[in-house]
C-alpha positions in Angstrom: 30.8 147.9 59.9 32.5 147.9 63.3 34.6 145.1 64.7 31.8 144.5 67.2 29.2 144.2 64.4 31.5 141.8 62.5 31.8 139.5 65.4 28.0 139.5 65.8 27.4 138.7 62.3 30.0 135.9 62.3 28.3 134.5 65.4 25.0 134.7 63.6 26.2 133.0 60.5 27.6 130.2 62.6 24.3 129.7 64.3 22.4 130.0 61.1 24.3 127.1 59.5 22.6 124.8 62.1 19.1 125.6 60.8 17.3 122.5 59.4 13.9 121.3 58.5 12.4 119.3 61.4 9.8 116.8 62.4 6.1 117.6 61.6 5.0 120.5 63.8 1.8 119.9 65.9 0.3 122.9 67.5 -2.8 125.1 68.1 -5.3 124.5 65.3 -7.2 127.7 66.3 -4.2 129.9 65.8 -2.5 128.2 62.9 -3.8 126.6 59.7 -2.7 123.2 58.5 -0.8 124.9 55.8 1.1 127.1 58.4 1.9 124.0 60.4 3.4 122.4 57.2 5.5 125.5 56.6 6.8 125.4 60.3 8.0 121.9 59.6 10.1 122.9 56.7 13.3 125.2 56.3 13.0 128.1 58.8 14.5 130.5 56.3 11.4 130.1 54.1 8.9 131.2 56.8 7.1 134.4 56.1 8.0 137.0 58.7 4.4 137.2 59.9 4.4 133.6 60.8 7.9 133.7 62.2 7.1 136.6 64.5 3.8 135.0 65.6 5.4 131.7 66.6 8.4 133.6 68.2 5.9 135.3 70.6 3.3 132.6 71.3 3.0 130.9 74.6 4.8 127.5 74.8 1.5 125.7 75.5 0.5 126.3 71.8 2.8 123.5 70.8 3.1 119.9 71.4 7.0 120.1 71.4 7.8 123.7 71.9 11.5 123.3 72.7 12.2 121.5 69.4 10.2 124.0 67.4 11.9 127.1 69.1 15.4 125.5 68.8 14.8 125.3 65.0 13.6 128.8 64.7 16.1 130.4 67.0 18.7 131.1 64.4 16.5 133.2 62.5 14.7 134.7 65.4 18.0 135.8 67.0 19.2 137.2 63.7 16.3 139.5 63.4 16.3 140.3 67.2 19.9 141.3 67.2 19.7 143.3 64.0 16.5 145.2 64.9 14.0 143.6 62.4 12.0 141.5 64.8 8.7 143.0 65.7 8.7 141.6 69.2 10.1 142.9 72.4 13.5 141.3 73.3 12.5 140.4 76.9 9.7 138.3 75.6 12.1 136.3 73.3 14.4 135.9 76.3 11.5 134.3 78.2 10.7 132.0 75.4 14.3 130.9 75.1 14.4 130.1 78.8 11.1 128.2 78.4 12.7 126.2 75.5 15.6 125.5 77.8 18.1 126.8 75.3 21.1 126.0 77.4 20.5 122.3 76.9 20.4 122.6 73.1 23.1 120.8 71.1 24.2 124.2 69.7 23.8 126.2 72.9 27.3 127.4 72.7 26.6 129.0 69.3 23.5 130.7 70.9 25.7 132.0 73.6 28.2 133.3 71.1 25.4 135.4 69.6 24.5 136.7 73.0 28.0 137.5 73.9 28.6 139.3 70.6 25.3 141.3 70.7 26.3 143.2 73.8 29.5 144.9 72.6 27.7 145.6 69.3 24.8 147.3 71.2 27.2 149.4 73.2 28.9 150.6 70.1 25.7 151.6 68.4 24.4 155.0 69.4 21.0 154.1 68.1 20.6 151.0 70.2 18.3 150.5 73.1 20.9 149.3 75.6 18.5 149.0 78.5 16.2 146.7 76.6 19.1 144.6 75.3 20.5 144.3 78.8 17.1 143.2 80.0 17.0 140.5 77.3 20.4 139.2 77.9 19.9 139.1 81.7 16.7 137.2 81.5 18.0 134.8 78.8 21.1 134.0 80.9 19.6 134.3 84.4 22.0 137.1 85.5 22.8 140.7 84.9 26.3 140.4 86.4 28.5 139.8 83.4 26.6 142.3 81.2 26.9 145.0 83.9 30.6 144.4 84.3 31.3 144.5 80.6 29.3 147.8 80.3 31.2 149.5 83.1 34.6 148.3 81.6 33.9 149.4 78.0 34.6 153.1 78.6 33.7 154.5 75.2 31.7 157.6 74.8 28.8 155.7 73.2 28.7 153.0 75.9 28.9 155.7 78.6 26.0 157.6 77.0 23.9 154.5 77.0 24.9 153.9 80.7 24.0 157.4 82.0 20.8 157.5 80.1 19.7 154.1 81.5 20.6 155.0 85.0 18.7 158.3 84.6 15.7 156.3 83.6 15.9 153.8 86.5 16.4 156.6 89.1 13.8 159.0 87.6 11.1 156.4 87.6 12.1 155.3 91.2 12.6 151.7 90.0 15.4 150.9 92.6 15.7 149.0 94.8 12.6 147.0 93.6 13.9 146.6 90.0 12.8 143.5 88.2 13.8 142.8 84.6 11.9 140.8 82.0 8.7 140.8 80.1 7.1 139.1 83.1 9.3 141.0 85.6 10.7 137.6 86.5 14.3 138.7 87.3 14.9 140.7 90.5 18.0 142.7 90.2 17.4 145.9 92.2 20.1 145.5 94.9 22.6 144.1 92.4 22.2 147.0 90.1 22.1 149.6 92.9 25.4 148.2 94.2 26.8 148.2 90.6 25.8 151.9 90.1 27.3 152.8 93.4 30.8 151.5 92.2 30.8 153.5 89.0 33.0 156.5 88.5 31.3 159.5 90.1 31.6 161.5 86.9 28.9 159.3 85.3 26.2 160.5 87.7 25.0 164.0 88.4 24.6 165.4 91.9 20.9 164.6 92.2 21.4 161.1 91.1 24.2 160.5 93.5 22.0 161.8 96.3 19.1 159.6 95.5 21.3 156.6 94.9 22.9 157.1 98.2 19.4 157.1 99.9 18.5 153.9 98.0 21.7 152.1 98.6 22.0 153.1 102.2 18.5 151.7 102.9 
């Protein structure tokens, strides 16, 4: 396990220690049985994955008190999300965290520690989907800036491989300058990312990419 992965697991463990049973959960009786609502009121670690994943993805209007429910489930949701065992797209989880107003939670600092630790662990993992993790982090925090800065400053071969592959994808599909991140494309970042790419070392872009970026950024 790398140092970055160790940091992530320590952050997840700290957040996990805040998990508690909560008040009775009241929600959509068409989507969830009375037995499932009782389970959702108990210890989050005892929830079947199927139920956890369903609740993690559902719209907030399925619940009488969505923020309280999501706050209780967040330690387990984030553990599975950051370790690749959650069967839901990260940007959708980010949208749900924002809807639950996670920055107002009592343990918001621990959630932020997990997000902060997840990024270097991603950049160190050659199997990771760095573009999706960036999208998730940017939507959850409302900005891409610190994650882009950290990416450019990492400088390892794995991080640079993630970077060049992601840039190639953005440019190939002509997503700049109208690039929006998020499950709902709720975060406009095109000009910011175009400017960021323009400031990267030239060796990270091939000649065609530099040409097309110059056209986009000049416009």
